[in-house]
C-alpha positions as a Markdown table, in Angstrom:
| # | Residue | x | y | z |
|---|---|---|---|---|
| 1 | Met | 0.0 | 0.0 | 0.0 |
| 2 | Arg | 1.4 | 3.4 | -1.0 |
| 3 | His | 2.1 | 5.8 | 1.8 |
| 4 | Thr | 0.4 | 9.2 | 2.0 |
| 5 | Arg | 2.4 | 11.7 | -0.2 |
| 6 | Thr | 4.1 | 14.5 | 1.7 |
| 7 | Val | 4.7 | 18.1 | 0.7 |
| 8 | Ala | 6.8 | 21.0 | 2.1 |
| 9 | Phe | 6.6 | 24.6 | 1.2 |
| 10 | His | 9.1 | 27.5 | 1.0 |
| 11 | Thr | 8.0 | 31.1 | 0.5 |
| 12 | Leu | 9.9 | 34.1 | -0.7 |
| 13 | Gly | 8.8 | 37.7 | -0.6 |
| 14 | Cys | 5.8 | 39.5 | 0.8 |
| 15 | Lys | 3.0 | 38.6 | 3.2 |
| 16 | Leu | 0.7 | 38.2 | 0.3 |
| 17 | Asn | 2.8 | 35.3 | -0.9 |
| 18 | Phe | 2.7 | 33.7 | 2.6 |
| 19 | Ser | -1.1 | 33.9 | 2.7 |
| 20 | Glu | -1.3 | 32.3 | -0.7 |
| 21 | Thr | 1.2 | 29.5 | 0.3 |
| 22 | Ser | -1.1 | 28.6 | 3.2 |
| 23 | Thr | -4.0 | 28.4 | 0.8 |
| 24 | Leu | -2.0 | 26.1 | -1.5 |
| 25 | Ala | -1.1 | 24.0 | 1.5 |
| 26 | Arg | -4.7 | 23.6 | 2.5 |
| 27 | Ser | -5.7 | 22.6 | -1.1 |
| 28 | Leu | -3.0 | 19.8 | -1.1 |
| 29 | Glu | -4.1 | 18.6 | 2.4 |
| 30 | Glu | -7.6 | 18.3 | 1.0 |
| 31 | Ala | -6.2 | 16.3 | -1.9 |
| 32 | Gly | -4.6 | 13.8 | 0.5 |
| 33 | Tyr | -1.1 | 15.2 | 1.0 |
| 34 | Ala | 0.5 | 15.5 | 4.5 |
| 35 | Lys | 2.3 | 18.8 | 5.1 |
| 36 | Val | 5.7 | 18.2 | 6.6 |
| 37 | Arg | 8.8 | 20.2 | 7.4 |
| 38 | Gln | 11.4 | 20.5 | 4.6 |
| 39 | Glu | 14.0 | 18.4 | 6.6 |
| 40 | Glu | 11.6 | 15.5 | 6.6 |
| 41 | Arg | 12.4 | 14.6 | 3.0 |
| 42 | Pro | 9.0 | 15.3 | 1.5 |
| 43 | Asp | 7.8 | 13.8 | -1.8 |
| 44 | Val | 7.0 | 17.2 | -3.1 |
| 45 | Phe | 8.6 | 20.6 | -2.6 |
| 46 | Val | 6.7 | 23.8 | -3.6 |
| 47 | Leu | 8.7 | 27.1 | -3.9 |
| 48 | Asn | 6.6 | 30.2 | -4.0 |
| 49 | Thr | 8.7 | 32.9 | -5.6 |
| 50 | Cys | 9.0 | 36.7 | -5.6 |
| 51 | Ser | 9.9 | 39.0 | -8.5 |
| 52 | Val | 10.6 | 42.0 | -6.3 |
| 53 | Thr | 13.5 | 40.6 | -4.3 |
| 54 | Glu | 16.9 | 41.2 | -5.8 |
| 55 | Asn | 18.5 | 38.2 | -7.6 |
| 56 | Ala | 15.2 | 36.3 | -8.0 |
| 57 | Asp | 16.9 | 33.9 | -10.4 |
| 58 | Lys | 19.8 | 33.1 | -8.0 |
| 59 | Glu | 17.4 | 32.7 | -5.1 |
| 60 | Cys | 15.2 | 30.3 | -7.1 |
| 61 | Arg | 18.2 | 28.2 | -8.2 |
| 62 | Arg | 19.7 | 28.1 | -4.7 |
| 63 | His | 16.5 | 26.7 | -3.1 |
| 64 | Val | 16.0 | 24.1 | -5.9 |
| 65 | Arg | 19.6 | 22.9 | -5.2 |
| 66 | Arg | 18.8 | 22.8 | -1.5 |
| 67 | Phe | 15.6 | 20.8 | -2.1 |
| 68 | Gln | 17.6 | 18.3 | -4.2 |
| 69 | Gly | 20.2 | 17.9 | -1.4 |
| 70 | Ile | 17.4 | 17.1 | 1.0 |
| 71 | Asn | 15.6 | 14.6 | -1.2 |
| 72 | Pro | 17.1 | 13.9 | -4.7 |
| 73 | Glu | 13.9 | 12.0 | -5.7 |
| 74 | Ala | 11.4 | 14.8 | -4.7 |
| 75 | Phe | 9.1 | 16.5 | -7.2 |
| 76 | Ile | 9.8 | 20.2 | -7.3 |
| 77 | Ala | 7.1 | 22.7 | -8.3 |
| 78 | Val | 7.7 | 26.5 | -8.6 |
| 79 | Val | 4.9 | 29.0 | -8.4 |
| 80 | Gly | 4.6 | 32.8 | -7.7 |
| 81 | Cys | 5.4 | 36.1 | -9.3 |
| 82 | Tyr | 8.8 | 35.0 | -10.7 |
| 83 | Ala | 7.2 | 31.9 | -12.1 |
| 84 | Gln | 4.7 | 34.0 | -14.1 |
| 85 | Leu | 7.5 | 36.3 | -15.4 |
| 86 | Lys | 10.1 | 33.6 | -16.4 |
| 87 | Pro | 8.2 | 30.2 | -16.6 |
| 88 | Glu | 10.2 | 28.6 | -19.4 |
| 89 | Glu | 13.5 | 29.8 | -18.0 |
| 90 | Ile | 12.7 | 28.3 | -14.5 |
| 91 | Ala | 11.6 | 25.0 | -16.2 |
| 92 | Arg | 15.1 | 24.6 | -17.6 |
| 93 | Ile | 16.7 | 24.8 | -14.1 |
| 94 | Pro | 18.0 | 21.3 | -13.3 |
| 95 | Gly | 15.7 | 19.7 | -10.7 |
| 96 | Val | 12.6 | 21.7 | -11.5 |
| 97 | Asp | 9.7 | 19.5 | -12.5 |
| 98 | Met | 6.8 | 21.9 | -12.9 |
| 99 | Val | 6.2 | 25.7 | -13.1 |
| 100 | Leu | 2.8 | 27.2 | -12.7 |
| 101 | Gly | 1.8 | 30.7 | -13.7 |
| 102 | Ala | -0.5 | 33.1 | -11.9 |
| 103 | Asn | -3.6 | 31.7 | -13.5 |
| 104 | Glu | -2.6 | 28.1 | -12.8 |
| 105 | Lys | -1.0 | 28.0 | -9.3 |
| 106 | Phe | -4.2 | 27.6 | -7.4 |
| 107 | Asp | -4.8 | 24.4 | -9.4 |
| 108 | Leu | -1.6 | 22.9 | -8.0 |
| 109 | Ala | -3.2 | 19.7 | -6.7 |
| 110 | Ala | -4.7 | 18.9 | -10.1 |
| 111 | Phe | -1.4 | 19.6 | -11.9 |
| 112 | Leu | 0.4 | 17.4 | -9.5 |
| 113 | Ala | -2.0 | 14.6 | -10.1 |
| 114 | Arg | -1.3 | 15.0 | -13.8 |
| 115 | His | 2.5 | 15.2 | -13.4 |
| 116 | Asp | 3.1 | 12.3 | -11.1 |
| 117 | Arg | 6.9 | 11.8 | -11.1 |
| 118 | Leu | 6.5 | 8.1 | -11.9 |
| 119 | Asp | 5.0 | 9.0 | -15.2 |
| 120 | Arg | 7.6 | 11.6 | -16.2 |
| 121 | Thr | 9.8 | 10.7 | -19.1 |
| 122 | Ser | 11.4 | 14.1 | -19.8 |
| 123 | His | 14.3 | 15.5 | -17.9 |
| 124 | Gln | 13.1 | 19.1 | -18.3 |
| 125 | Gly | 10.4 | 20.7 | -16.2 |
| 126 | His | 6.9 | 21.4 | -17.6 |
| 127 | Ala | 5.8 | 25.1 | -17.6 |
| 128 | His | 2.1 | 25.8 | -17.5 |
| 129 | Phe | 1.2 | 29.4 | -17.9 |
| 130 | Ser | -1.1 | 31.8 | -19.7 |
| 131 | Pro | -0.9 | 35.5 | -20.6 |
| 132 | Ile | -1.2 | 37.7 | -17.5 |
| 133 | Lys | -4.2 | 39.5 | -19.0 |
| 134 | Glu | -6.1 | 36.3 | -18.6 |
| 135 | Ala | -5.7 | 36.4 | -14.8 |
| 136 | Arg | -9.1 | 37.8 | -13.8 |
| 137 | Ser | -10.3 | 35.5 | -11.0 |
| 138 | Phe | -9.7 | 36.4 | -7.3 |
| 139 | Val | -8.7 | 33.6 | -5.0 |
| 140 | Pro | -9.1 | 34.5 | -1.3 |
| 141 | Ser | -6.1 | 33.4 | 0.9 |
| 142 | Trp | -5.0 | 33.6 | 4.4 |
| 143 | Asn | -2.1 | 32.1 | 6.4 |
| 144 | Ala | -3.0 | 29.6 | 9.1 |
| 145 | Asn | 0.4 | 28.9 | 10.7 |
| 146 | Asp | 0.0 | 31.4 | 13.6 |
| 147 | Arg | -3.1 | 31.4 | 15.9 |
| 148 | Thr | -2.2 | 34.9 | 17.0 |
| 149 | Arg | -2.2 | 36.8 | 13.7 |
| 150 | Thr | -3.4 | 36.1 | 10.2 |
| 151 | Phe | -2.7 | 37.9 | 6.9 |
| 152 | Leu | -5.9 | 38.0 | 4.9 |
| 153 | Lys | -5.6 | 38.7 | 1.2 |
| 154 | Val | -8.4 | 41.1 | 0.2 |
| 155 | Gln | -7.1 | 42.3 | -3.1 |
| 156 | Asp | -4.7 | 41.2 | -5.9 |
| 157 | Gly | -3.1 | 42.7 | -8.9 |
| 158 | Cys | -2.4 | 46.4 | -9.8 |
| 159 | Asp | -3.4 | 48.9 | -12.5 |
| 160 | Tyr | -0.7 | 51.4 | -11.7 |
| 161 | Phe | 2.2 | 50.3 | -13.9 |
| 162 | Cys | 4.9 | 52.2 | -12.1 |
| 163 | Ser | 8.0 | 52.5 | -14.1 |
| 164 | Phe | 10.2 | 50.3 | -11.8 |
| 165 | Cys | 7.7 | 47.6 | -11.0 |
| 166 | Thr | 6.9 | 44.1 | -12.4 |
| 167 | Ile | 3.9 | 43.4 | -10.2 |
| 168 | Pro | 1.2 | 44.2 | -12.9 |
| 169 | Leu | 3.1 | 41.8 | -15.2 |
| 170 | Ala | 3.3 | 39.1 | -12.6 |
| 171 | Arg | -0.2 | 39.4 | -11.0 |
| 172 | Gly | -2.3 | 41.1 | -13.5 |
| 173 | Arg | -5.0 | 43.8 | -13.2 |
| 174 | Ser | -6.6 | 44.9 | -9.8 |
| 175 | Arg | -9.3 | 42.6 | -8.5 |
| 176 | Ser | -10.9 | 41.5 | -5.3 |
| 177 | Ala | -13.7 | 39.6 | -3.7 |
| 178 | Thr | -16.9 | 41.2 | -2.6 |
| 179 | Ile | -17.4 | 42.6 | 0.9 |
| 180 | Ala | -19.8 | 39.7 | 1.7 |
| 181 | Glu | -17.2 | 37.1 | 0.6 |
| 182 | Thr | -14.5 | 38.8 | 2.5 |
| 183 | Ile | -16.6 | 38.9 | 5.7 |
| 184 | Ala | -17.2 | 35.2 | 5.3 |
| 185 | Gln | -13.4 | 34.6 | 5.2 |
| 186 | Ala | -12.9 | 36.8 | 8.3 |
| 187 | Glu | -15.6 | 34.9 | 10.2 |
| 188 | Ala | -14.0 | 31.6 | 9.4 |
| 189 | Ile | -10.6 | 33.0 | 10.6 |
| 190 | Ala | -12.3 | 34.2 | 13.8 |
| 191 | Ala | -13.7 | 30.7 | 14.5 |
| 192 | Ser | -10.1 | 29.3 | 14.4 |
| 193 | Gly | -9.1 | 31.5 | 17.5 |
| 194 | Val | -7.0 | 34.1 | 15.7 |
| 195 | Lys | -7.0 | 37.5 | 17.5 |
| 196 | Glu | -5.7 | 39.8 | 14.8 |
| 197 | Ile | -6.3 | 40.0 | 11.0 |
| 198 | Val | -3.9 | 42.0 | 8.8 |
| 199 | Leu | -5.5 | 43.1 | 5.5 |
| 200 | Thr | -3.1 | 42.6 | 2.7 |
| 201 | Gly | -3.0 | 42.9 | -1.1 |
| 202 | Val | -0.9 | 44.3 | -3.9 |
| 203 | Asn | -2.8 | 47.6 | -3.7 |
| 204 | Thr | -5.1 | 47.2 | -0.7 |
| 205 | Gly | -6.6 | 50.6 | -1.1 |
| 206 | Asp | -8.0 | 49.6 | -4.5 |
| 207 | Phe | -10.3 | 47.0 | -2.9 |
| 208 | Gly | -13.8 | 46.7 | -4.5 |
| 209 | Arg | -12.9 | 47.5 | -8.1 |
| 210 | Gly | -15.5 | 46.0 | -10.3 |
| 211 | His | -18.0 | 45.5 | -7.4 |
| 212 | Asp | -19.0 | 49.1 | -6.9 |
| 213 | Gln | -17.5 | 48.8 | -3.4 |
| 214 | Asp | -14.5 | 50.3 | -1.7 |
| 215 | Leu | -12.0 | 49.8 | 1.2 |
| 216 | Leu | -13.9 | 52.1 | 3.6 |
| 217 | Gln | -17.1 | 50.1 | 3.2 |
| 218 | Leu | -15.0 | 46.9 | 3.8 |
| 219 | Ile | -13.4 | 48.0 | 7.0 |
| 220 | Glu | -16.7 | 49.4 | 8.3 |
| 221 | Ala | -18.2 | 45.9 | 7.8 |
| 222 | Leu | -15.1 | 44.1 | 9.2 |
| 223 | Asp | -15.4 | 46.2 | 12.3 |
| 224 | Gln | -18.6 | 44.3 | 13.1 |
| 225 | Val | -17.1 | 40.8 | 12.8 |
| 226 | Gln | -17.3 | 39.0 | 16.2 |
| 227 | Gly | -14.3 | 37.2 | 17.6 |
| 228 | Ile | -11.5 | 39.3 | 16.0 |
| 229 | Glu | -10.1 | 41.7 | 18.5 |
| 230 | Arg | -7.8 | 43.7 | 16.2 |
| 231 | Phe | -7.6 | 44.6 | 12.5 |
| 232 | Arg | -4.6 | 46.1 | 10.8 |
| 233 | Ile | -4.2 | 47.6 | 7.3 |
| 234 | Ser | -0.9 | 46.3 | 6.0 |
| 235 | Ser | -0.2 | 48.9 | 3.3 |
| 236 | Ile | -2.1 | 51.6 | 1.5 |
| 237 | Glu | -1.1 | 54.1 | -1.2 |
| 238 | Pro | -1.2 | 57.7 | 0.0 |
| 239 | Asn | -3.6 | 58.8 | -2.8 |
| 240 | Leu | -6.1 | 56.1 | -1.6 |
| 241 | Cys | -5.7 | 56.8 | 2.1 |
| 242 | His | -8.5 | 59.4 | 2.2 |
| 243 | Asp | -10.0 | 61.2 | 5.1 |
| 244 | Gly | -12.8 | 58.7 | 5.5 |
| 245 | Ile | -10.4 | 55.8 | 6.1 |
| 246 | Ile | -8.2 | 57.8 | 8.5 |
| 247 | Asp | -11.2 | 59.1 | 10.4 |
| 248 | Phe | -12.8 | 55.7 | 10.7 |
| 249 | Val | -9.6 | 54.1 | 12.0 |
| 250 | Ala | -9.3 | 57.0 | 14.5 |
| 251 | Gly | -12.7 | 56.2 | 15.9 |
| 252 | Ser | -12.5 | 52.4 | 15.8 |
| 253 | Gln | -11.8 | 50.3 | 18.9 |
| 254 | Arg | -10.5 | 47.5 | 16.8 |
| 255 | Phe | -8.6 | 48.9 | 13.8 |
| 256 | Ala | -5.0 | 49.6 | 14.8 |
| 257 | Pro | -3.6 | 53.1 | 14.6 |
| 258 | His | -0.8 | 51.9 | 12.2 |
| 259 | Phe | -0.5 | 53.0 | 8.6 |
| 260 | His | 2.2 | 51.8 | 6.2 |
| 261 | Met | 2.2 | 54.2 | 3.2 |
| 262 | Pro | 4.6 | 53.7 | 0.3 |
| 263 | Leu | 6.5 | 56.9 | -0.6 |
| 264 | Gln | 9.3 | 55.5 | -2.8 |
| 265 | Ser | 11.0 | 59.0 | -3.2 |
| 266 | Gly | 10.9 | 62.3 | -1.5 |
| 267 | Ser | 11.7 | 64.1 | -4.8 |
| 268 | Asp | 8.7 | 65.1 | -6.9 |
| 269 | Arg | 10.8 | 64.8 | -10.1 |
| 270 | Ile | 11.7 | 61.2 | -9.2 |
| 271 | Leu | 8.1 | 60.5 | -8.3 |
| 272 | Glu | 7.0 | 61.7 | -11.7 |
| 273 | Arg | 9.6 | 59.5 | -13.4 |
| 274 | Met | 8.4 | 56.6 | -11.3 |
| 275 | Arg | 4.8 | 57.3 | -12.5 |
| 276 | Arg | 3.5 | 57.5 | -9.0 |
| 277 | Arg | 0.0 | 59.0 | -8.5 |
| 278 | Tyr | 0.9 | 61.7 | -5.9 |
| 279 | Asp | 3.5 | 64.2 | -5.0 |
| 280 | Thr | 5.3 | 65.0 | -1.7 |
| 281 | Ala | 2.8 | 67.7 | -0.8 |
| 282 | Leu | -0.1 | 65.1 | -0.8 |
| 283 | Tyr | 2.0 | 62.6 | 1.1 |
| 284 | Ala | 3.0 | 65.1 | 3.8 |
| 285 | Glu | -0.7 | 66.2 | 4.1 |
| 286 | Arg | -1.8 | 62.5 | 4.6 |
| 287 | Val | 0.8 | 61.9 | 7.3 |
| 288 | Gln | -0.2 | 65.1 | 9.1 |
| 289 | Arg | -3.9 | 64.1 | 8.9 |
| 290 | Ile | -3.1 | 60.8 | 10.6 |
| 291 | Lys | -1.0 | 62.3 | 13.3 |
| 292 | Asp | -3.6 | 65.0 | 14.0 |
| 293 | Arg | -6.4 | 62.5 | 14.4 |
| 294 | Met | -4.2 | 59.8 | 16.1 |
| 295 | Pro | -1.1 | 61.4 | 17.7 |
| 296 | Gln | 0.2 | 57.9 | 18.9 |
| 297 | Ala | -0.3 | 56.3 | 15.5 |
| 298 | Cys | 2.7 | 54.6 | 13.9 |
| 299 | Ile | 3.5 | 55.4 | 10.2 |
| 300 | Gly | 5.8 | 53.3 | 8.2 |
| 301 | Val | 7.2 | 54.2 | 4.8 |
| 302 | Asp | 8.6 | 52.3 | 1.7 |
| 303 | Val | 11.5 | 54.0 | 0.0 |
| 304 | Ile | 13.6 | 53.0 | -3.0 |
| 305 | Thr | 17.1 | 54.3 | -3.5 |
| 306 | Gly | 19.1 | 54.6 | -6.7 |
| 307 | Thr | 16.3 | 54.7 | -9.3 |
| 308 | Pro | 17.5 | 56.0 | -12.7 |
| 309 | Gly | 18.1 | 59.8 | -12.6 |
| 310 | Glu | 18.3 | 60.0 | -8.8 |
| 311 | Thr | 21.2 | 62.5 | -8.5 |
| 312 | Asp | 22.9 | 63.4 | -5.2 |
| 313 | Val | 20.7 | 66.4 | -5.0 |
| 314 | Glu | 17.5 | 64.3 | -5.5 |
| 315 | Phe | 18.7 | 61.8 | -2.9 |
| 316 | His | 19.4 | 64.5 | -0.3 |
| 317 | Arg | 16.0 | 66.1 | -1.1 |
| 318 | Ser | 14.4 | 62.8 | -0.3 |
| 319 | His | 16.4 | 62.4 | 2.9 |
| 320 | Glu | 15.4 | 65.9 | 4.0 |
| 321 | Phe | 11.8 | 65.2 | 3.2 |
| 322 | Leu | 11.8 | 62.1 | 5.3 |
| 323 | Arg | 13.3 | 64.0 | 8.2 |
| 324 | Ser | 10.7 | 66.8 | 7.9 |
| 325 | Ile | 7.5 | 64.6 | 8.3 |
| 326 | Pro | 6.5 | 62.7 | 11.4 |
| 327 | Val | 7.0 | 59.1 | 10.2 |
| 328 | Asp | 8.3 | 56.4 | 12.4 |
| 329 | Tyr | 10.2 | 53.7 | 10.4 |
| 330 | Leu | 11.3 | 53.0 | 6.9 |
| 331 | His | 11.4 | 50.0 | 4.7 |
| 332 | Val | 14.3 | 50.8 | 2.3 |
| 333 | Phe | 14.8 | 48.9 | -1.0 |
| 334 | Thr | 17.8 | 49.2 | -3.3 |
| 335 | Tyr | 16.6 | 49.7 | -6.9 |
| 336 | Ser | 17.5 | 46.8 | -9.2 |
| 337 | Glu | 16.7 | 46.5 | -12.9 |
| 338 | Arg | 13.7 | 44.5 | -13.9 |
| 339 | Ala | 13.1 | 43.3 | -17.4 |
| 340 | Asn | 10.1 | 44.7 | -19.3 |
| 341 | Thr | 9.8 | 47.8 | -17.1 |
| 342 | Thr | 10.0 | 51.4 | -18.3 |
| 343 | Ala | 12.8 | 52.2 | -15.8 |
| 344 | Val | 15.2 | 49.7 | -17.2 |
| 345 | Arg | 15.2 | 51.6 | -20.5 |
| 346 | Met | 15.9 | 55.0 | -18.8 |
| 347 | Glu | 19.2 | 56.7 | -19.0 |
| 348 | Asp | 21.2 | 58.0 | -16.0 |
| 349 | Ala | 21.5 | 54.6 | -14.3 |
| 350 | Ile | 23.1 | 55.0 | -10.8 |
| 351 | Pro | 26.1 | 52.8 | -10.0 |
| 352 | Met | 25.3 | 49.9 | -7.6 |
| 353 | Asn | 27.8 | 51.0 | -5.0 |
| 354 | Ile | 26.1 | 54.4 | -4.8 |
| 355 | Arg | 22.6 | 52.8 | -4.6 |
| 356 | Arg | 23.8 | 50.7 | -1.7 |
| 357 | Glu | 25.4 | 53.6 | 0.2 |
| 358 | Arg | 22.1 | 55.5 | -0.1 |
| 359 | Thr | 20.2 | 52.5 | 1.2 |
| 360 | Arg | 22.7 | 52.3 | 4.2 |
| 361 | Gln | 22.1 | 56.0 | 5.0 |
| 362 | Leu | 18.3 | 55.7 | 4.9 |
| 363 | Arg | 18.4 | 52.6 | 7.1 |
| 364 | Ile | 20.4 | 54.6 | 9.7 |
| 365 | Leu | 17.7 | 57.2 | 9.5 |
| 366 | Ser | 15.1 | 54.5 | 10.0 |
| 367 | Asn | 16.8 | 53.2 | 13.1 |
| 368 | Lys | 16.8 | 56.7 | 14.5 |
| 369 | Leu | 13.1 | 57.4 | 13.7 |
| 370 | Gln | 12.0 | 54.1 | 15.2 |
| 371 | Arg | 14.1 | 54.5 | 18.3 |
| 372 | Ala | 12.6 | 58.0 | 18.9 |
| 373 | Phe | 9.1 | 56.6 | 18.4 |
| 374 | Tyr | 9.8 | 53.8 | 20.9 |
| 375 | Glu | 11.4 | 56.2 | 23.4 |
| 376 | Ala | 8.4 | 58.5 | 23.2 |
| 377 | His | 6.2 | 55.6 | 24.5 |
| 378 | Arg | 8.3 | 54.7 | 27.5 |
| 379 | Gly | 6.2 | 54.9 | 30.7 |
| 380 | Thr | 2.9 | 54.7 | 28.8 |
| 381 | Glu | 0.4 | 51.8 | 28.7 |
| 382 | Arg | -0.6 | 50.1 | 25.5 |
| 383 | Met | -2.6 | 47.0 | 24.5 |
| 384 | Val | -0.3 | 44.2 | 23.4 |
| 385 | Leu | -1.2 | 41.1 | 21.5 |
| 386 | Val | 1.1 | 38.5 | 23.0 |
| 387 | Glu | 2.4 | 35.9 | 20.6 |
| 388 | Ala | 2.3 | 32.1 | 21.4 |
| 389 | Glu | 6.0 | 31.3 | 20.9 |
| 390 | Glu | 8.4 | 31.6 | 23.8 |
| 391 | Asn | 12.0 | 32.8 | 23.1 |
| 392 | Glu | 14.7 | 32.5 | 25.9 |
| 393 | Gly | 12.2 | 32.8 | 28.7 |
| 394 | Lys | 10.4 | 35.7 | 27.1 |
| 395 | Leu | 7.2 | 36.3 | 25.2 |
| 396 | His | 6.9 | 38.9 | 22.6 |
| 397 | Gly | 4.1 | 40.9 | 21.0 |
| 398 | Tyr | 3.1 | 44.1 | 19.3 |
| 399 | Thr | 1.2 | 47.0 | 20.6 |
| 400 | Asp | -1.8 | 48.3 | 18.6 |
| 401 | Asn | 0.6 | 51.0 | 17.2 |
| 402 | Tyr | 3.2 | 48.5 | 16.2 |
| 403 | Ile | 5.8 | 48.7 | 18.9 |
| 404 | Arg | 7.6 | 45.4 | 19.5 |
| 405 | Val | 7.4 | 44.4 | 23.2 |
| 406 | Ala | 9.3 | 41.7 | 25.2 |
| 407 | Leu | 7.4 | 40.3 | 28.2 |
| 408 | Pro | 8.3 | 38.0 | 31.1 |
| 409 | Tyr | 7.0 | 34.5 | 30.4 |
| 410 | Gly | 3.6 | 33.6 | 31.6 |
| 411 | Pro | 1.6 | 30.8 | 29.9 |
| 412 | Ala | -1.7 | 32.5 | 30.4 |
| 413 | Leu | -0.6 | 35.5 | 28.5 |
| 414 | Arg | -0.3 | 33.7 | 25.1 |
| 415 | Asn | -2.5 | 34.8 | 22.3 |
| 416 | Arg | -4.2 | 37.4 | 24.4 |
| 417 | Ile | -4.5 | 41.2 | 24.2 |
| 418 | Ile | -3.6 | 42.7 | 27.5 |
| 419 | Pro | -2.7 | 46.2 | 28.9 |
| 420 | Val | 1.1 | 46.5 | 29.3 |
| 421 | Glu | 3.3 | 49.2 | 30.7 |
| 422 | Leu | 6.1 | 50.0 | 28.3 |
| 423 | Gly | 9.6 | 50.4 | 29.8 |
| 424 | Ala | 13.2 | 50.7 | 28.5 |
| 425 | Leu | 14.6 | 49.4 | 25.2 |
| 426 | Asn | 16.4 | 46.1 | 25.5 |
| 427 | Gly | 19.4 | 44.9 | 23.4 |
| 428 | Asp | 17.2 | 43.5 | 20.7 |
| 429 | Gly | 15.4 | 46.7 | 20.0 |
| 430 | His | 12.2 | 45.8 | 21.9 |
| 431 | Leu | 10.6 | 47.8 | 24.7 |
| 432 | Ile | 10.5 | 45.8 | 27.9 |
| 433 | Gly | 6.8 | 45.4 | 28.9 |
| 434 | Thr | 5.2 | 44.8 | 32.3 |
| 435 | Pro | 1.6 | 43.4 | 32.3 |
| 436 | Gln | -0.7 | 45.7 | 34.2 |
| 437 | Arg | -0.2 | 44.9 | 37.9 |
| 438 | Ala | -3.9 | 44.6 | 38.5 |
| 439 | Leu | -3.9 | 41.6 | 36.1 |
| 440 | Val | -1.3 | 39.6 | 37.9 |
| 441 | Gly | -3.0 | 36.8 | 39.9 |
| 442 | Ser | -6.3 | 37.4 | 38.3 |
| 443 | Val | -8.2 | 34.9 | 36.2 |
| 444 | Val | -8.2 | 35.3 | 32.5 |
| 445 | Pro | -11.8 | 35.9 | 31.3 |
| 446 | Gly | -13.3 | 32.8 | 29.8 |
| 447 | Thr | -10.6 | 30.4 | 31.3 |
| 448 | Asp | -9.5 | 29.0 | 34.6 |
| 449 | Leu | -5.9 | 30.3 | 34.0 |
| 450 | Gln | -4.2 | 32.8 | 36.3 |
| 451 | Leu | -1.9 | 35.5 | 35.1 |
| 452 | Thr | 1.6 | 35.2 | 36.5 |
| 453 | Thr | 4.9 | 36.9 | 35.8 |
| 454 | Ala | 8.4 | 35.4 | 36.1 |
| 455 | Asn | 10.8 | 36.8 | 38.6 |
């Protein structure tokens, strides 16, 4: 009798990819596969790739070689953004058996059934893909590996076609489910015991396109879902982060005062070359609106260094702009050329060593901004969602406004939102948290557990 086939997954890139990997895993488990760890020598490896990360080709090849080292007989399938952009190239990588494009990846179980390794006669992988313009369906996804926090995909694709970005080529046009369908997913997640849902997508603020609905209507409806104690918007374009959304979050008891708004450059000339849909004046106005309505809100920023034409003057203008607005941390990316984008054909390319030096400078600035934000909260009390995993006798969690907190171990604290007094920074860059004294020794509502703190 043949044993149950086993599968292991590895995910590269964004939280959207992680949510989709979990959905693929559930579909294979429903098809009779057992999900195992990679070191357990699975029958099938699935690599979910990213096109945004630098050296996507090298990353893909490295992981394929690693899979082969673990189990030379394993079937290797590659999906994700890079798989849509370079399917035939990936199929020629030694060891790759199958590549699925954006329209095909959610049929992974059916493709595996067709391409059983025992029936394979060719030594080259099979690529199954279709033109990205045919990717019109929306497949809801969420990750189920963490009972504390789940990333729920509410939108996919993008209509913006920024000059530096391959995402529209890899994921297609903007699309989403309806509000009713999304609420049903959130209710299913709530039933699993998850406390926080993070709304994610390629362009989350574009939710509802084609359904005569919008993101504000969605978050108003989600705010009524029972069982979820906290919602968080993962990222939203500044031109879509309108007053209605900001004001609703400010008045909500469950939507976190945390906004992550891509900026990409603090130079209007560079923003224009990037084909972004806003300028620095609009961005600064959105940031100030958030801080006026929610002074303790955390604001994160995406920035790209070294795009074509970014002179020293433009970079310093960007640096100055970031210092002039009340933002709290940066995600800094070094520009790298992407085939079939407008930027790759632009003149005035910046040498890689200069790009990396600019990235280094902005990461230093990010550290300073985040430290200042953390220090400003010392001595205050915030609600913290405590994560389930213990690390060296400590538990960790995030405040509603995205401050990372380290807590003394207490088993009853896990997967609960509790009031915590924030103390000094520790060596890992977390604030040391003390559960509210009144809670210690008390019974956690709905359980027979008592809160305790370690000495």
